[in-house]
Residue, then its C-alpha position, 0 to 999 in steps of 0.5 A: m506468518d502470512i504477509i500479504l504485500v499489496p502494491g500501490l498504483w502501477l506496480e504488480a506483485s513484481s514490485w517487491d521481488d526485492v523485499v520477498p526473499a528477507l521475509v522468507a528468510a525471517g520464517h515469513r511467508p510473502l504473498p505478493l499480489t497483482l490486482p484485478g485489471v493492472g495491465e489490462p486495456a479498458e475494455r477489460s478493466a473498466n468496470v474494476g473499481m476499489s471494492d474489486w481490489v479489496a475483495a481481491v485481498v480479502e479473497k487471500i486472507d480467507a485462504a489463509d490458515g490463520p490471521v495474516v498481515l497486510v502490507g500496502h505501499s501507497g495506494g495499496g494503504n486504501v486497499v489494505w486498509g479496506a480489507a482489515d475493515a471486512r475482516p478485522d478478526q483476521v487480520a494481525r496488523v496493517v502496515f501502511v508503507d509511506t502511505v496513512p489510513p483513509p477515512p471513510e469514502s476517500g479515494i487514492s488521487s485523480f488522474a486523467p484516464v488514457d485510452g480508458v486506463v490511468p497510466f505510469p506518468g513517469w518518474d518525472f511526474f513526482p516532486d523530488e522528496d519522493v524520487s531523489d533516492l531513485d538513481a538513473q538505474t533503478r529508475a530504468r530498471t523499475l521503469p518497465l514494472t509499471r503497468s496501466v491501472p483501471a480508470r476508476v480505481p484511483s479516485d474509487p471512495v475505499p469502502l469502511s464500515g466496519e471494526r478496522h480501527r482495533v487492528p493494529v497498524t505500523m506505519l513506515m513514512g519516508r521521510m516523516d517520524r511520528h511528530q512530523l506525521e500527525a503534525e502533518l495529519d493535523q492539517w488533513g481533517a478527516y485524515a487525522e480523525e481516522y489516524r486517532a481513531i485506530g487503537d495501536v499505532t505505531v510509527e518508524k521513520i524508513g530514511s526513504g523516498h516514495w518507493p523504498q522496496f526499490s530503494q531500500p529493500g533491505r531495509l523495508a524488509a527489516l521493518i517489515a519483519e520487525s512489525v510482525s513480532q510487535 
């Protein structure tokens, strides 16, 4: 199975390097992506928005020989959900990694641009629950992998208007099981409505922070492979 791996904000294809070998060993063809404008200065990325990121994934879907699995980490969840919405008949499953399916017109988050792009804010920016499993060595090793993202992308609404809800979904959550996730989503309005509109949803707890591809790549790969066989 072709598995298209979409990173979250500030990351590129290399962020999946520790996950890819186990997926290959399981008989799959992982396709990690670097999305348009990542690491590019403002003069080359100012016009790049969420629709361009979705289009990059759709291009990979269209190039595949058969149905694909889409995996989106963090803000990459918005991207893969938009791509599944555009190509529901060509997506066998969407796997969200520590993120949730976004409702129509929602963005990822808001960050202040610096010199026309949004730079990685550093590991200390994030709450402890997100980064507590990233030790000093891991943080030092992965920090050089981070890149700026186009200024528009984090707040750009994801384009959704199709039949995405019939695509099976697996949600691999860092610290929440299904009960905890649904209790949390009940506080999120339109996000709860989006979640409950999906016909086939599986929720699995990873037991990690927000970046399991760095802290627990083996377990993440095993859970992705397991989701493909569902």
